[in-house]
Phi, psi and omega in degrees: 000134179294152181299318183296322177296319182294314180299320176299320178299317180293321177295319181298314181288326174292323173296320177295319181297321177293322176295319180291328177294319176296318178302318178301320181285323176295321176302322180300321177297319183292320180296325178294337181276356174084017178276134179301131183303319180296324176295315180304309184298319185290323185280332188289324186300307180292328176298315178302317180300312177299318179298320178296315178298316183293320184285323191256317187299319183296337182260002183267131176286324179243077186299318179300324184291331181294328184248011182280138178228146177275162186300324181295334184272342187303313183296325178292319181291326178297315178295323183299312179292324178296311182295320175301319178300310179298324179295322177292314179298313179296324176297316181300311186289326178297319179298323182290329189244005172213185185276159176302315178304317179294321177297313181299308183290314180286335177291324181279002170294346178307325179301318182288317178303317183297316178304313186287311180295318183291333176299314185276325181272312182262002181060033175282144183280141171266102187257165177296320176300323180295312181299312178303314185291321175299315182295318181294311184296316178295319172301314177305316179296317176299319179292324176293320189269314193300313183303336182279350185226161170267090192294134175205106183269137177058035177279174180304324185279332186241008188306308186288326174295320177293321179296318177296317178296326173292322175297322177300321181294324177297312182296322178295318182297316175299320181301313179302313183289321176295324176299319179292325174301332181259036183296336180269359174262134181308137182305320180295321180292319182293315181298311185291311182293323179291326179287332177293319178299313178299319181299313181300318184288329182265001183304319179298326178288319181297316180299310180300320180296316181295327183272335190237343186251128175281130182235111183292158178303323177299316178294322177298318175304314184289323180295315179296317181298312180292327176296315183288317183293312186268303191276340173272290186280321179300310178296315180303317180292325177295314177300317178297320178293328181289345176282342187248337183233157174298151179298320181292328177295313181300316184295327180289316179299324180298337183294340179291351178305320184301318180293315179297320180297324177296315181296314180293321176299328180297319184275328182277320189238001182061035178277112179271122181297151175281168183300318180297335178301316179300319181295311179301315182296327177293320179297321179291320181292322174303315180301320178294320178294321178302312183295314180298316180293318180296321178289323176295325179292321178299315181300318183292339184273329183285000000 
């Protein structure tokens, strides 16, 4: 793989991570408006599809080519959309039945699952820099999250929520790997068709929300914004990055979302990080640097 392709992949995954961090903070504003989380999730998927079609198709010379997929890819895209749907549902219910800290920590176990599954399925190598980066990043996330809560995993009060959060991490790991499996399919086609499947699966919740949940104009603006930021461009950039980087590498970079979310929260909500947050953030950033440096070093040797 050329160094320029690798660099573009890193830029794409970091850009996606920043968008997802911004999305997390915007979702906080929607929650404060009192909109049910499941309604938000269900409404965002079809909006994201429309946004992709509006942004890209008018400027494309070969419009059919952008959304064209081969028969071999259809089953993977169906699974991709289904797994994304279940990852969202498990995330929502994990938040309801356990603490935010537990969701963040157990959810990011996805990086470890990705490393293991991609080794056996995609034949990606488990290298020392990858292991070191995961350990540093995961330690950083625990340091950022844990002190604010009285951590207790799989206790009587949080057992089912923790189990759902762990299941969420498995779905995310499979999502990373399936995206990599579709590296020969255009990223726009993969993103659009998988989001269409997600929209269909979440349609009952979307209809229920439209009929029974009051959504203010401000909430609608925020829902549309998060759909475009996270599920249109955020997911599209992740798919594009997976064409250029290994699944395990992408999952490590995504861990930086926690750091970006803290930085954005500082400017949006004046949330001042605690001293231990800086330590955890530095560890996550170091893990990203290790992976970036290691990939560039490999390319220079090839």
